[in-house]
All heavy atoms as a GROMACS GRO file, in nm:
protein
  595
    1MET      N    1   0.085  -0.118   0.000
    1MET     CA    2   0.000   0.000   0.000
    1MET      C    3   0.089   0.123   0.000
    1MET      O    4   0.191   0.128   0.066
    1MET     CB    5  -0.090  -0.001   0.124
    1MET     CG    6  -0.184   0.117   0.126
    1MET     SD    7  -0.314   0.105   0.250
    1MET     CE    8  -0.229   0.167   0.393
    2HIS      N    9   0.047   0.222  -0.075
    2HIS     CA   10   0.121   0.347  -0.087
    2HIS      C   11   0.029   0.460  -0.042
    2HIS      O   12  -0.085   0.470  -0.085
    2HIS     CB   13   0.163   0.368  -0.233
    2HIS     CG   14   0.247   0.489  -0.255
    2HIS    ND1   15   0.377   0.498  -0.214
    2HIS    CD2   16   0.218   0.607  -0.313
    2HIS    CE1   17   0.424   0.616  -0.247
    2HIS    NE2   18   0.329   0.684  -0.307
    3THR      N   19   0.078   0.547   0.046
    3THR     CA   20  -0.003   0.658   0.097
    3THR      C   21   0.040   0.786   0.028
    3THR      O   22   0.159   0.817   0.021
    3THR     CB   23   0.016   0.674   0.249
    3THR    OG1   24  -0.020   0.552   0.312
    3THR    CG2   25  -0.068   0.787   0.303
    4ILE      N   26  -0.057   0.858  -0.024
    4ILE     CA   27  -0.032   0.987  -0.089
    4ILE      C   28  -0.109   1.091  -0.010
    4ILE      O   29  -0.230   1.080   0.007
    4ILE     CB   30  -0.080   0.986  -0.236
    4ILE    CG1   31  -0.003   0.882  -0.315
    4ILE    CG2   32  -0.063   1.124  -0.297
    4ILE    CD1   33  -0.057   0.860  -0.454
    5GLN      N   34  -0.038   1.192   0.036
    5GLN     CA   35  -0.104   1.299   0.111
    5GLN      C   36  -0.093   1.426   0.028
    5GLN      O   37   0.013   1.461  -0.021
    5GLN     CB   38  -0.037   1.319   0.247
    5GLN     CG   39  -0.109   1.420   0.333
    5GLN     CD   40  -0.055   1.422   0.475
    5GLN    OE1   41   0.021   1.335   0.516
    5GLN    NE2   42  -0.095   1.522   0.551
    6THR      N   43  -0.207   1.494   0.011
    6THR     CA   44  -0.208   1.615  -0.070
    6THR      C   45  -0.309   1.713  -0.012
    6THR      O   46  -0.396   1.675   0.066
    6THR     CB   47  -0.246   1.582  -0.217
    6THR    OG1   48  -0.241   1.702  -0.295
    6THR    CG2   49  -0.382   1.520  -0.228
    7ARG      N   50  -0.296   1.838  -0.049
    7ARG     CA   51  -0.393   1.940  -0.010
    7ARG      C   52  -0.456   1.994  -0.137
    7ARG      O   53  -0.386   2.030  -0.231
    7ARG     CB   54  -0.325   2.054   0.065
    7ARG     CG   55  -0.278   2.012   0.201
    7ARG     CD   56  -0.224   2.129   0.276
    7ARG     NE   57  -0.176   2.080   0.404
    7ARG     CZ   58  -0.183   2.148   0.516
    7ARG    NH1   59  -0.231   2.267   0.515
    7ARG    NH2   60  -0.139   2.097   0.627
    8GLU      N   61  -0.585   1.996  -0.139
    8GLU     CA   62  -0.659   2.043  -0.254
    8GLU      C   63  -0.766   2.141  -0.208
    8GLU      O   64  -0.802   2.145  -0.092
    8GLU     CB   65  -0.725   1.925  -0.328
    8GLU     CG   66  -0.628   1.819  -0.376
    8GLU     CD   67  -0.536   1.865  -0.486
    8GLU    OE1   68  -0.572   1.961  -0.558
    8GLU    OE2   69  -0.427   1.807  -0.500
    9ARG      N   70  -0.818   2.218  -0.302
    9ARG     CA   71  -0.922   2.316  -0.271
    9ARG      C   72  -1.047   2.278  -0.351
    9ARG      O   73  -1.037   2.238  -0.466
    9ARG     CB   74  -0.876   2.456  -0.312
    9ARG     CG   75  -0.977   2.565  -0.281
    9ARG     CD   76  -0.920   2.703  -0.311
    9ARG     NE   77  -0.814   2.739  -0.220
    9ARG     CZ   78  -0.832   2.796  -0.100
    9ARG    NH1   79  -0.953   2.820  -0.058
    9ARG    NH2   80  -0.731   2.827  -0.025
   10THR      N   81  -1.162   2.293  -0.287
   10THR     CA   82  -1.286   2.264  -0.357
   10THR      C   83  -1.312   2.370  -0.463
   10THR      O   84  -1.265   2.483  -0.453
   10THR     CB   85  -1.405   2.261  -0.260
   10THR    OG1   86  -1.410   2.383  -0.189
   10THR    CG2   87  -1.393   2.145  -0.163
   11GLY      N   88  -1.389   2.333  -0.564
   11GLY     CA   89  -1.427   2.427  -0.669
   11GLY      C   90  -1.544   2.513  -0.625
   11GLY      O   91  -1.595   2.500  -0.513
   12ARG      N   92  -1.590   2.599  -0.715
   12ARG     CA   93  -1.702   2.688  -0.683
   12ARG      C   94  -1.830   2.611  -0.653
   12ARG      O   95  -1.918   2.661  -0.585
   12ARG     CB   96  -1.726   2.784  -0.799
   12ARG     CG   97  -1.616   2.885  -0.813
   12ARG     CD   98  -1.645   2.982  -0.922
   12ARG     NE   99  -1.532   3.073  -0.936
   12ARG     CZ  100  -1.535   3.184  -1.005
   12ARG    NH1  101  -1.644   3.218  -1.068
   12ARG    NH2  102  -1.428   3.260  -1.013
   13ASP      N  103  -1.839   2.488  -0.704
   13ASP     CA  104  -1.957   2.407  -0.679
   13ASP      C  105  -1.949   2.331  -0.547
   13ASP      O  106  -2.040   2.258  -0.509
   13ASP     CB  107  -1.979   2.308  -0.793
   13ASP     CG  108  -1.862   2.212  -0.810
   13ASP    OD1  109  -1.759   2.228  -0.742
   13ASP    OD2  110  -1.874   2.121  -0.893
   14GLY      N  111  -1.838   2.346  -0.475
   14GLY     CA  112  -1.821   2.280  -0.346
   14GLY      C  113  -1.769   2.138  -0.357
   14GLY      O  114  -1.756   2.069  -0.258
   15ALA      N  115  -1.739   2.093  -0.480
   15ALA     CA  116  -1.691   1.957  -0.501
   15ALA      C  117  -1.538   1.955  -0.505
   15ALA      O  118  -1.474   2.049  -0.551
   15ALA     CB  119  -1.747   1.900  -0.630
   16LEU      N  120  -1.482   1.847  -0.458
   16LEU     CA  121  -1.338   1.827  -0.461
   16LEU      C  122  -1.308   1.721  -0.566
   16LEU      O  123  -1.361   1.610  -0.562
   16LEU     CB  124  -1.289   1.779  -0.324
   16LEU     CG  125  -1.140   1.753  -0.311
   16LEU    CD1  126  -1.062   1.882  -0.328
   16LEU    CD2  127  -1.110   1.691  -0.176
   17SER      N  128  -1.223   1.756  -0.662
   17SER     CA  129  -1.184   1.663  -0.767
   17SER      C  130  -1.038   1.626  -0.747
   17SER      O  131  -0.953   1.712  -0.729
   17SER     CB  132  -1.202   1.726  -0.905
   17SER     OG  133  -1.336   1.761  -0.926
   18LEU      N  134  -1.010   1.497  -0.749
   18LEU     CA  135  -0.873   1.450  -0.732
   18LEU      C  136  -0.824   1.383  -0.860
   18LEU      O  137  -0.896   1.305  -0.920
   18LEU     CB  138  -0.865   1.348  -0.617
   18LEU     CG  139  -0.903   1.399  -0.479
   18LEU    CD1  140  -0.899   1.285  -0.379
   18LEU    CD2  141  -0.810   1.510  -0.436
   19ARG      N  142  -0.703   1.413  -0.898
   19ARG     CA  143  -0.639   1.346  -1.011
   19ARG      C  144  -0.502   1.304  -0.960
   19ARG      O  145  -0.416   1.387  -0.929
   19ARG     CB  146  -0.626   1.440  -1.130
   19ARG     CG  147  -0.560   1.377  -1.249
   19ARG     CD  148  -0.560   1.472  -1.367
   19ARG     NE  149  -0.473   1.424  -1.471
   19ARG     CZ  150  -0.511   1.343  -1.569
   19ARG    NH1  151  -0.635   1.303  -1.575
   19ARG    NH2  152  -0.425   1.305  -1.661
   20ILE      N  153  -0.481   1.174  -0.947
   20ILE     CA  154  -0.358   1.122  -0.890
   20ILE      C  155  -0.291   1.032  -0.994
   20ILE      O  156  -0.333   0.918  -1.015
   20ILE     CB  157  -0.386   1.042  -0.761
   20ILE    CG1  158  -0.461   1.131  -0.662
   20ILE    CG2  159  -0.257   0.990  -0.700
   20ILE    CD1  160  -0.512   1.059  -0.541
   21PRO      N  161  -0.187   1.081  -1.060
   21PRO     CA  162  -0.116   0.998  -1.158
   21PRO      C  163  -0.036   0.888  -1.087
   21PRO      O  164   0.043   0.917  -0.998
   21PRO     CB  165  -0.026   1.097  -1.231
   21PRO     CG  166  -0.016   1.216  -1.144
   21PRO     CD  167  -0.133   1.216  -1.053
   22LEU      N  168  -0.062   0.763  -1.125
   22LEU     CA  169   0.007   0.650  -1.062
   22LEU      C  170   0.105   0.581  -1.156
   22LEU      O  171   0.182   0.496  -1.114
   22LEU     CB  172  -0.095   0.550  -1.009
   22LEU     CG  173  -0.189   0.605  -0.901
   22LEU    CD1  174  -0.295   0.502  -0.866
   22LEU    CD2  175  -0.112   0.646  -0.778
   23GLY      N  176   0.100   0.613  -1.284
   23GLY     CA  177   0.194   0.555  -1.379
   23GLY      C  178   0.167   0.410  -1.413
   23GLY      O  179   0.255   0.341  -1.463
   24GLN      N  180   0.047   0.360  -1.386
   24GLN     CA  181   0.014   0.221  -1.417
   24GLN      C  182  -0.121   0.219  -1.490
   24GLN      O  183  -0.225   0.204  -1.428
   24GLN     CB  184   0.006   0.138  -1.289
   24GLN     CG  185   0.139   0.130  -1.216
   24GLN     CD  186   0.127   0.050  -1.088
   24GLN    OE1  187   0.031  -0.021  -1.066
   24GLN    NE2  188   0.228   0.060  -1.003
   25PRO      N  189  -0.121   0.232  -1.622
   25PRO     CA  190  -0.246   0.235  -1.697
   25PRO      C  191  -0.320   0.101  -1.692
   25PRO      O  192  -0.258  -0.004  -1.675
   25PRO     CB  193  -0.202   0.268  -1.840
   25PRO     CG  194  -0.057   0.233  -1.846
   25PRO     CD  195  -0.003   0.245  -1.708
   26ASP      N  196  -0.452   0.110  -1.704
   26ASP     CA  197  -0.539  -0.008  -1.706
   26ASP      C  198  -0.517  -0.101  -1.587
   26ASP      O  199  -0.515  -0.223  -1.601
   26ASP     CB  200  -0.522  -0.085  -1.837
   26ASP     CG  201  -0.565  -0.003  -1.956
   26ASP    OD1  202  -0.664   0.072  -1.942
   26ASP    OD2  203  -0.500  -0.012  -2.061
   27THR      N  204  -0.498  -0.044  -1.469
   27THR     CA  205  -0.478  -0.122  -1.347
   27THR      C  206  -0.586  -0.082  -1.247
   27THR      O  207  -0.617   0.035  -1.232
   27THR     CB  208  -0.339  -0.093  -1.286
   27THR    OG1  209  -0.239  -0.118  -1.384
   27THR    CG2  210  -0.313  -0.178  -1.164
   28GLU      N  211  -0.645  -0.179  -1.182
   28GLU     CA  212  -0.749  -0.152  -1.083
   28GLU      C  213  -0.686  -0.130  -0.947
   28GLU      O  214  -0.595  -0.202  -0.906
   28GLU     CB  215  -0.845  -0.271  -1.078
   28GLU     CG  216  -0.969  -0.243  -0.996
   28GLU     CD  217  -1.070  -0.355  -1.010
   28GLU    OE1  218  -1.100  -0.395  -1.124
   28GLU    OE2  219  -1.116  -0.402  -0.905
   29PHE      N  220  -0.735  -0.030  -0.876
   29PHE     CA  221  -0.684   0.004  -0.743
   29PHE      C  222  -0.798   0.012  -0.645
   29PHE      O  223  -0.911   0.045  -0.681
   29PHE     CB  224  -0.613   0.141  -0.744
   29PHE     CG  225  -0.484   0.142  -0.820
   29PHE    CD1  226  -0.481   0.178  -0.954
   29PHE    CD2  227  -0.366   0.109  -0.759
   29PHE    CE1  228  -0.363   0.180  -1.024
   29PHE    CE2  229  -0.246   0.111  -0.827
   29PHE     CZ  230  -0.246   0.146  -0.962
   30GLU      N  231  -0.770  -0.018  -0.521
   30GLU     CA  232  -0.863   0.009  -0.413
   30GLU      C  233  -0.820   0.143  -0.354
   30GLU      O  234  -0.703   0.162  -0.319
   30GLU     CB  235  -0.856  -0.100  -0.306
   30GLU     CG  236  -0.957  -0.082  -0.196
   30GLU     CD  237  -0.956  -0.199  -0.100
   30GLU    OE1  238  -0.942  -0.314  -0.146
   30GLU    OE2  239  -0.968  -0.173   0.020
   31VAL      N  240  -0.914   0.236  -0.343
   31VAL     CA  241  -0.881   0.373  -0.300
   31VAL      C  242  -0.959   0.406  -0.173
   31VAL      O  243  -1.078   0.382  -0.166
   31VAL     CB  244  -0.917   0.475  -0.411
   31VAL    CG1  245  -0.886   0.617  -0.365
   31VAL    CG2  246  -0.842   0.443  -0.539
   32VAL      N  247  -0.888   0.459  -0.075
   32VAL     CA  248  -0.949   0.505   0.049
   32VAL      C  249  -0.923   0.654   0.059
   32VAL      O  250  -0.809   0.698   0.050
   32VAL     CB  251  -0.888   0.432   0.172
   32VAL    CG1  252  -0.948   0.486   0.301
   32VAL    CG2  253  -0.909   0.283   0.159
   33VAL      N  254  -1.028   0.733   0.078
   33VAL     CA  255  -1.014   0.878   0.086
   33VAL      C  256  -1.060   0.923   0.224
   33VAL      O  257  -1.170   0.891   0.267
   33VAL     CB  258  -1.098   0.948  -0.022
   33VAL    CG1  259  -1.086   1.099  -0.010
   33VAL    CG2  260  -1.053   0.903  -0.161
   34VAL      N  261  -0.975   0.997   0.293
   34VAL     CA  262  -1.010   1.058   0.422
   34VAL      C  263  -1.007   1.208   0.401
   34VAL      O  264  -0.905   1.263   0.360
   34VAL     CB  265  -0.909   1.017   0.532
   34VAL    CG1  266  -0.943   1.087   0.663
   34VAL    CG2  267  -0.907   0.867   0.549
   35VAL      N  268  -1.118   1.273   0.426
   35VAL     CA  269  -1.127   1.418   0.405
   35VAL      C  270  -1.143   1.486   0.539
   35VAL      O  271  -1.229   1.450   0.619
   35VAL     CB  272  -1.248   1.452   0.314
   35VAL    CG1  273  -1.259   1.602   0.295
   35VAL    CG2  274  -1.235   1.381   0.181
   36GLN      N  275  -1.056   1.583   0.566
   36GLN     CA  276  -1.068   1.664   0.687
   36GLN      C  277  -1.032   1.806   0.654
   36GLN      O  278  -0.944   1.829   0.570
   36GLN     CB  279  -0.982   1.609   0.801
   36GLN     CG  280  -0.833   1.614   0.775
   36GLN     CD  281  -0.755   1.548   0.887
   36GLN    OE1  282  -0.802   1.455   0.950
   36GLN    NE2  283  -0.637   1.596   0.912
   37PRO      N  284  -1.100   1.903   0.714
   37PRO     CA  285  -1.068   2.043   0.687
   37PRO      C  286  -0.925   2.075   0.728
   37PRO      O  287  -0.873   2.018   0.824
   37PRO     CB  288  -1.167   2.121   0.772
   37PRO     CG  289  -1.269   2.024   0.815
   37PRO     CD  290  -1.208   1.889   0.810
   38LYS      N  291  -0.864   2.163   0.653
   38LYS     CA  292  -0.728   2.207   0.686
   38LYS      C  293  -0.736   2.288   0.815
   38LYS      O  294  -0.818   2.378   0.828
   38LYS     CB  295  -0.675   2.294   0.572
   38LYS     CG  296  -0.537   2.346   0.596
   38LYS     CD  297  -0.492   2.432   0.479
   38LYS     CE  298  -0.365   2.504   0.513
   38LYS     NZ  299  -0.326   2.597   0.408
   39SER      N  300  -0.653   2.254   0.911
   39SER     CA  301  -0.653   2.327   1.036
   39SER      C  302  -0.587   2.462   1.015
   39SER      O  303  -0.490   2.475   0.942
   39SER     CB  304  -0.580   2.250   1.145
   39SER     OG  305  -0.445   2.232   1.110
   40SER      N  306  -0.642   2.563   1.080
   40SER     CA  307  -0.588   2.697   1.071
   40SER      C  308  -0.475   2.712   1.171
   40SER      O  309  -0.494   2.692   1.290
   40SER     CB  310  -0.695   2.801   1.099
   40SER     OG  311  -0.801   2.788   1.008
   41VAL      N  312  -0.358   2.746   1.122
   41VAL     CA  313  -0.244   2.766   1.211
   41VAL      C  314  -0.268   2.894   1.290
   41VAL      O  315  -0.308   2.996   1.235
   41VAL     CB  316  -0.113   2.777   1.129
   41VAL    CG1  317   0.005   2.808   1.220
   41VAL    CG2  318  -0.090   2.650   1.051
   42GLY      N  319  -0.247   2.888   1.417
   42GLY     CA  320  -0.266   3.006   1.501
   42GLY      C  321  -0.406   3.016   1.558
   42GLY      O  322  -0.433   3.101   1.641
   43THR      N  323  -0.499   2.933   1.513
   43THR     CA  324  -0.633   2.933   1.568
   43THR      C  325  -0.638   2.829   1.678
   43THR      O  326  -0.633   2.709   1.650
   43THR     CB  327  -0.738   2.899   1.459
   43THR    OG1  328  -0.725   2.994   1.354
   43THR    CG2  329  -0.877   2.905   1.516
   44PRO      N  330  -0.646   2.872   1.802
   44PRO     CA  331  -0.649   2.773   1.910
   44PRO      C  332  -0.778   2.695   1.909
   44PRO      O  333  -0.885   2.748   1.878
   44PRO     CB  334  -0.636   2.859   2.036
   44PRO     CG  335  -0.686   2.993   1.997
   44PRO     CD  336  -0.655   3.008   1.850
   45ARG      N  337  -0.770   2.569   1.943
   45ARG     CA  338  -0.888   2.485   1.952
   45ARG      C  339  -0.919   2.463   2.099
   45ARG      O  340  -0.831   2.432   2.177
   45ARG     CB  341  -0.865   2.352   1.882
   45ARG     CG  342  -0.848   2.369   1.734
   45ARG     CD  343  -0.846   2.237   1.666
   45ARG     NE  344  -0.831   2.259   1.524
   45ARG     CZ  345  -0.871   2.173   1.434
   45ARG    NH1  346  -0.924   2.060   1.472
   45ARG    NH2  347  -0.855   2.197   1.308
   46LEU      N  348  -1.043   2.482   2.133
   46LEU     CA  349  -1.084   2.464   2.272
   46LEU      C  350  -1.122   2.318   2.294
   46LEU      O  351  -1.178   2.254   2.206
   46LEU     CB  352  -1.202   2.556   2.303
   46LEU     CG  353  -1.174   2.705   2.284
   46LEU    CD1  354  -1.301   2.786   2.306
   46LEU    CD2  355  -1.066   2.752   2.378
   47PRO      N  356  -1.093   2.266   2.411
   47PRO     CA  357  -1.126   2.126   2.438
   47PRO      C  358  -1.277   2.106   2.443
   47PRO      O  359  -1.352   2.200   2.473
   47PRO     CB  360  -1.060   2.100   2.575
   47PRO     CG  361  -1.045   2.235   2.636
   47PRO     CD  362  -1.027   2.332   2.523
   48PRO      N  363  -1.323   1.985   2.416
   48PRO     CA  364  -1.467   1.957   2.424
   48PRO      C  365  -1.521   1.989   2.563
   48PRO      O  366  -1.456   1.962   2.664
   48PRO     CB  367  -1.475   1.806   2.397
   48PRO     CG  368  -1.348   1.771   2.327
   48PRO     CD  369  -1.245   1.868   2.377
   49GLY      N  370  -1.639   2.048   2.566
   49GLY     CA  371  -1.702   2.083   2.694
   49GLY      C  372  -1.650   2.210   2.756
   49GLY      O  373  -1.686   2.244   2.868
   50TYR      N  374  -1.566   2.285   2.683
   50TYR     CA  375  -1.506   2.407   2.739
   50TYR      C  376  -1.613   2.506   2.783
   50TYR      O  377  -1.606   2.563   2.891
   50TYR     CB  378  -1.413   2.471   2.636
   50TYR     CG  379  -1.353   2.601   2.681
   50TYR    CD1  380  -1.243   2.603   2.764
   50TYR    CD2  381  -1.406   2.723   2.641
   50TYR    CE1  382  -1.187   2.722   2.806
   50TYR    CE2  383  -1.351   2.843   2.683
   50TYR     CZ  384  -1.242   2.841   2.765
   50TYR     OH  385  -1.187   2.959   2.807
   51PHE      N  386  -1.716   2.527   2.698
   51PHE     CA  387  -1.817   2.626   2.730
   51PHE      C  388  -1.913   2.579   2.838
   51PHE      O  389  -1.991   2.656   2.892
   51PHE     CB  390  -1.892   2.668   2.604
   51PHE     CG  391  -1.805   2.749   2.512
   51PHE    CD1  392  -1.754   2.693   2.397
   51PHE    CD2  393  -1.773   2.880   2.541
   51PHE    CE1  394  -1.672   2.767   2.313
   51PHE    CE2  395  -1.691   2.955   2.458
   51PHE     CZ  396  -1.641   2.898   2.343
   52ASP      N  397  -1.908   2.452   2.873
   52ASP     CA  398  -1.989   2.402   2.984
   52ASP      C  399  -1.940   2.458   3.117
   52ASP      O  400  -2.010   2.453   3.217
   52ASP     CB  401  -1.986   2.249   2.989
   52ASP     CG  402  -2.052   2.187   2.867
   52ASP    OD1  403  -2.132   2.257   2.802
   52ASP    OD2  404  -2.022   2.070   2.839
   53LEU      N  405  -1.817   2.510   3.118
   53LEU     CA  406  -1.760   2.565   3.241
   53LEU      C  407  -1.814   2.705   3.272
   53LEU      O  408  -1.796   2.754   3.383
   53LEU     CB  409  -1.608   2.572   3.230
   53LEU     CG  410  -1.536   2.439   3.211
   53LEU    CD1  411  -1.387   2.463   3.187
   53LEU    CD2  412  -1.555   2.351   3.333
   54LEU      N  413  -1.880   2.769   3.175
   54LEU     CA  414  -1.930   2.904   3.199
   54LEU      C  415  -2.031   2.902   3.313
   54LEU      O  416  -2.122   2.819   3.317
   54LEU     CB  417  -1.997   2.959   3.072
   54LEU     CG  418  -1.902   2.985   2.956
   54LEU    CD1  419  -1.981   3.028   2.834
   54LEU    CD2  420  -1.800   3.089   2.992
   55GLY      N  421  -2.014   2.992   3.405
   55GLY     CA  422  -2.104   3.000   3.519
   55GLY      C  423  -2.080   2.893   3.623
   55GLY      O  424  -2.163   2.870   3.709
   56SER      N  425  -1.965   2.827   3.617
   56SER     CA  426  -1.942   2.717   3.709
   56SER      C  427  -1.871   2.759   3.838
   56SER      O  428  -1.840   2.675   3.919
   56SER     CB  429  -1.861   2.607   3.640
   56SER     OG  430  -1.732   2.655   3.607
   57ILE      N  431  -1.848   2.888   3.856
   57ILE     CA  432  -1.784   2.934   3.980
   57ILE      C  433  -1.891   2.938   4.088
   57ILE      O  434  -1.984   3.018   4.083
   57ILE     CB  435  -1.718   3.072   3.962
   57ILE    CG1  436  -1.610   3.064   3.854
   57ILE    CG2  437  -1.661   3.122   4.093
   57ILE    CD1  438  -1.550   3.197   3.817
   58ASP      N  439  -1.878   2.852   4.186
   58ASP     CA  440  -1.978   2.849   4.292
   58ASP      C  441  -1.921   2.898   4.425
   58ASP      O  442  -1.976   2.872   4.531
   58ASP     CB  443  -2.038   2.708   4.306
   58ASP     CG  444  -1.930   2.603   4.330
   58ASP    OD1  445  -1.812   2.640   4.341
   58ASP    OD2  446  -1.966   2.484   4.339
   59ASP      N  447  -1.811   2.972   4.418
   59ASP     CA  448  -1.750   3.031   4.537
   59ASP      C  449  -1.825   3.159   4.572
   59ASP      O  450  -1.829   3.253   4.493
   59ASP     CB  451  -1.602   3.060   4.510
   59ASP     CG  452  -1.530   3.118   4.630
   59ASP    OD1  453  -1.593   3.139   4.735
   59ASP    OD2  454  -1.408   3.140   4.617
   60GLU      N  455  -1.886   3.164   4.690
   60GLU     CA  456  -1.966   3.280   4.729
   60GLU      C  457  -1.881   3.405   4.748
   60GLU      O  458  -1.933   3.516   4.746
   60GLU     CB  459  -2.043   3.248   4.857
   60GLU     CG  460  -2.145   3.139   4.838
   60GLU     CD  461  -2.212   3.099   4.968
   60GLU    OE1  462  -2.184   3.161   5.072
   60GLU    OE2  463  -2.293   3.006   4.964
   61THR      N  464  -1.750   3.391   4.766
   61THR     CA  465  -1.665   3.508   4.786
   61THR      C  466  -1.614   3.565   4.654
   61THR      O  467  -1.548   3.668   4.652
   61THR     CB  468  -1.544   3.472   4.875
   61THR    OG1  469  -1.466   3.372   4.809
   61THR    CG2  470  -1.591   3.421   5.011
   62PHE      N  471  -1.646   3.499   4.543
   62PHE     CA  472  -1.602   3.548   4.413
   62PHE      C  473  -1.678   3.674   4.377
   62PHE      O  474  -1.801   3.680   4.387
   62PHE     CB  475  -1.625   3.441   4.305
   62PHE     CG  476  -1.577   3.481   4.170
   62PHE    CD1  477  -1.443   3.475   4.137
   62PHE    CD2  478  -1.666   3.527   4.074
   62PHE    CE1  479  -1.399   3.512   4.012
   62PHE    CE2  480  -1.623   3.565   3.949
   62PHE     CZ  481  -1.489   3.557   3.919
   63ILE      N  482  -1.605   3.778   4.336
   63ILE     CA  483  -1.666   3.907   4.304
   63ILE      C  484  -1.632   3.943   4.158
   63ILE      O  485  -1.517   3.936   4.116
   63ILE     CB  486  -1.612   4.019   4.396
   63ILE    CG1  487  -1.647   3.988   4.541
   63ILE    CG2  488  -1.666   4.154   4.354
   63ILE    CD1  489  -1.581   4.083   4.640
   64VAL      N  490  -1.733   3.983   4.083
   64VAL     CA  491  -1.712   4.036   3.948
   64VAL      C  492  -1.709   4.187   3.962
   64VAL      O  493  -1.807   4.249   4.001
   64VAL     CB  494  -1.824   3.992   3.852
   64VAL    CG1  495  -1.803   4.053   3.715
   64VAL    CG2  496  -1.831   3.841   3.843
   65HIS      N  497  -1.595   4.244   3.930
   65HIS     CA  498  -1.579   4.388   3.943
   65HIS      C  499  -1.649   4.460   3.827
   65HIS      O  500  -1.662   4.405   3.718
   65HIS     CB  501  -1.431   4.425   3.946
   65HIS     CG  502  -1.361   4.369   4.066
   65HIS    ND1  503  -1.368   4.427   4.189
   65HIS    CD2  504  -1.284   4.258   4.082
   65HIS    CE1  505  -1.298   4.355   4.277
   65HIS    NE2  506  -1.246   4.252   4.213
   66PRO      N  507  -1.692   4.585   3.850
   66PRO     CA  508  -1.757   4.661   3.743
   66PRO      C  509  -1.662   4.676   3.624
   66PRO      O  510  -1.541   4.695   3.640
   66PRO     CB  511  -1.786   4.797   3.806
   66PRO     CG  512  -1.779   4.774   3.953
   66PRO     CD  513  -1.685   4.660   3.975
   67GLN      N  514  -1.718   4.667   3.506
   67GLN     CA  515  -1.640   4.678   3.383
   67GLN      C  516  -1.652   4.820   3.328
   67GLN      O  517  -1.755   4.884   3.342
   67GLN     CB  518  -1.692   4.578   3.279
   67GLN     CG  519  -1.684   4.434   3.326
   67GLN     CD  520  -1.541   4.388   3.349
   67GLN    OE1  521  -1.458   4.402   3.260
   67GLN    NE2  522  -1.514   4.336   3.466
   68PRO      N  523  -1.546   4.869   3.263
   68PRO     CA  524  -1.554   5.004   3.203
   68PRO      C  525  -1.655   5.003   3.088
   68PRO      O  526  -1.680   4.899   3.028
   68PRO     CB  527  -1.412   5.030   3.154
   68PRO     CG  528  -1.350   4.896   3.139
   68PRO     CD  529  -1.417   4.807   3.240
   69PRO      N  530  -1.712   5.119   3.056
   69PRO     CA  531  -1.809   5.124   2.947
   69PRO      C  532  -1.741   5.095   2.813
   69PRO      O  533  -1.623   5.123   2.794
   69PRO     CB  534  -1.862   5.267   2.952
   69PRO     CG  535  -1.760   5.345   3.026
   69PRO     CD  536  -1.691   5.248   3.119
   70LEU      N  537  -1.818   5.039   2.722
   70LEU     CA  538  -1.767   5.009   2.589
   70LEU      C  539  -1.760   5.137   2.506
   70LEU      O  540  -1.842   5.228   2.526
   70LEU     CB  541  -1.856   4.908   2.519
   70LEU     CG  542  -1.860   4.769   2.581
   70LEU    CD1  543  -1.966   4.684   2.510
   70LEU    CD2  544  -1.726   4.702   2.571
   71PRO      N  545  -1.669   5.145   2.410
   71PRO     CA  546  -1.666   5.262   2.323
   71PRO      C  547  -1.791   5.262   2.236
   71PRO      O  548  -1.856   5.159   2.216
   71PRO     CB  549  -1.540   5.241   2.238
   71PRO     CG  550  -1.510   5.096   2.247
   71PRO     CD  551  -1.564   5.049   2.378
   72PRO      N  552  -1.827   5.379   2.180
   72PRO     CA  553  -1.948   5.383   2.096
   72PRO      C  554  -1.932   5.293   1.974
   72PRO      O  555  -1.822   5.273   1.923
   72PRO     CB  556  -1.959   5.531   2.056
   72PRO     CG  557  -1.832   5.595   2.094
   72PRO     CD  558  -1.761   5.507   2.191
   73ALA      N  559  -2.044   5.239   1.927
   73ALA     CA  560  -2.043   5.149   1.813
   73ALA      C  561  -2.006   5.225   1.686
   73ALA      O  562  -2.039   5.343   1.671
   73ALA     CB  563  -2.180   5.085   1.796
   74VAL      N  564  -1.939   5.158   1.596
   74VAL     CA  565  -1.900   5.217   1.468
   74VAL      C  566  -2.011   5.189   1.369
   74VAL      O  567  -2.057   5.075   1.355
   74VAL     CB  568  -1.767   5.156   1.419
   74VAL    CG1  569  -1.732   5.212   1.283
   74VAL    CG2  570  -1.657   5.181   1.519
   75GLU      N  571  -2.058   5.291   1.300
   75GLU     CA  572  -2.164   5.273   1.202
   75GLU      C  573  -2.103   5.228   1.069
   75GLU      O  574  -2.006   5.285   1.022
   75GLU     CB  575  -2.243   5.401   1.183
   75GLU     CG  576  -2.326   5.439   1.305
   75GLU     CD  577  -2.417   5.558   1.279
   75GLU    OE1  578  -2.451   5.580   1.162
   75GLU    OE2  579  -2.449   5.624   1.375
   76VAL      N  580  -2.163   5.125   1.011
   76VAL     CA  581  -2.115   5.073   0.883
   76VAL      C  582  -2.224   5.094   0.781
   76VAL      O  583  -2.341   5.062   0.803
   76VAL     CB  584  -2.084   4.921   0.895
   76VAL    CG1  585  -2.038   4.866   0.762
   76VAL    CG2  586  -1.980   4.897   1.003
   77GLU      N  587  -2.185   5.151   0.667
   77GLU     CA  588  -2.285   5.177   0.563
   77GLU      C  589  -2.291   5.063   0.465
   77GLU      O  590  -2.202   4.996   0.437
   77GLU     CB  591  -2.250   5.305   0.489
   77GLU     CG  592  -2.263   5.427   0.580
   77GLU     CD  593  -2.229   5.555   0.504
   77GLU    OE1  594  -2.234   5.557   0.382
   77GLU    OE2  595  -2.199   5.653   0.573
   0.00000   0.00000   0.00000
């Protein structure tokens, strides 16, 4: 078995077309394709269940200090 790893981009129709020259005409092959999105470098991934922790502080002495006001919104035309 030979493994070929490549990065391709889908077309405007959302379909991915692969052309893999193997140099063996009229030969039958068994092909396995694994498709996964390209990971963005620099984009941190949060562990599963991360947002389940929101509101999980049950310490009665925990204080949320007042936050400064937000700047005015920017109008976009």
